[in-house]
C-alpha positions as CSV (number, residue, x, y, z in Angstrom):
1,M,1.4,-8.4,0.5
2,K,-1.1,-6.9,-2.1
3,E,-0.2,-5.1,-5.1
4,V,-0.3,-1.3,-4.7
5,S,0.4,1.2,-7.4
6,A,2.6,4.3,-6.8
7,K,0.1,6.6,-7.4
8,S,-2.2,4.9,-4.5
9,F,0.8,4.8,-2.1
10,A,1.5,8.3,-2.7
11,K,-2.0,9.2,-1.5
12,V,-1.4,7.0,1.6
13,L,1.9,8.9,2.4
14,E,0.0,12.0,1.9
15,K,-2.5,10.7,4.4
16,H,0.0,9.9,7.1
17,G,1.7,13.5,6.9
18,W,4.6,13.1,4.0
19,S,4.4,15.9,1.6
20,L,5.7,16.1,-2.0
21,L,9.0,18.1,-2.0
22,R,9.9,17.9,-5.7
23,I,9.6,15.6,-8.9
24,S,12.6,14.6,-10.7
25,G,11.7,13.1,-14.0
26,S,9.2,9.8,-12.8
27,H,10.4,10.0,-9.1
28,H,8.5,11.8,-6.5
29,I,10.3,13.0,-3.5
30,Y,8.2,12.9,-0.1
31,G,9.5,14.3,3.0
32,K,7.9,14.8,6.5
33,S,8.3,17.7,8.8
34,G,10.2,16.6,11.8
35,S,12.3,13.5,10.0
36,I,15.2,13.3,8.1
37,N,14.0,10.7,6.1
38,R,13.2,11.2,2.3
39,I,11.0,8.7,0.1
40,S,11.7,8.5,-3.5
41,L,8.5,7.0,-5.2
42,P,8.9,5.7,-9.1
43,I,5.4,6.6,-10.6
44,H,5.1,4.9,-13.8
45,G,1.3,5.0,-14.9
46,N,-0.7,2.4,-12.8
47,K,2.0,-0.1,-12.3
48,A,2.3,-1.9,-9.2
49,L,5.3,-1.4,-7.1
50,K,7.6,-4.5,-6.4
51,A,7.0,-6.3,-2.8
52,G,10.6,-5.7,-1.8
53,L,10.4,-1.9,-2.7
54,L,7.0,-1.7,-1.2
55,R,8.2,-3.2,1.9
56,H,11.3,-1.0,2.1
57,L,9.1,2.3,1.4
58,M,6.7,1.1,4.3
59,K,9.6,0.5,6.5
60,I,11.0,4.0,6.0
61,A,7.4,5.9,6.3
62,E,6.8,3.7,9.6
63,L,3.5,2.4,8.0
64,S,2.1,-1.3,8.5
65,E,0.3,-3.5,6.0
66,K,-2.9,-2.4,7.3
67,D,-2.3,1.3,6.5
68,V,-1.9,0.6,3.0
């Protein structure tokens, strides 16, 4: 799995219909209409997301590796 920064993952989420609901500190909370799931994305500059967290967020957002 390639390294992806939180900022670039946020752009991918927005491209797939997720919208920014609120910001709580450094965590951006995303939601999608018709879904009860929320995604809390920790944005710390251009630091890459760790592989386990990225995999978990992709599963919630129903994205595959080719989408990222």
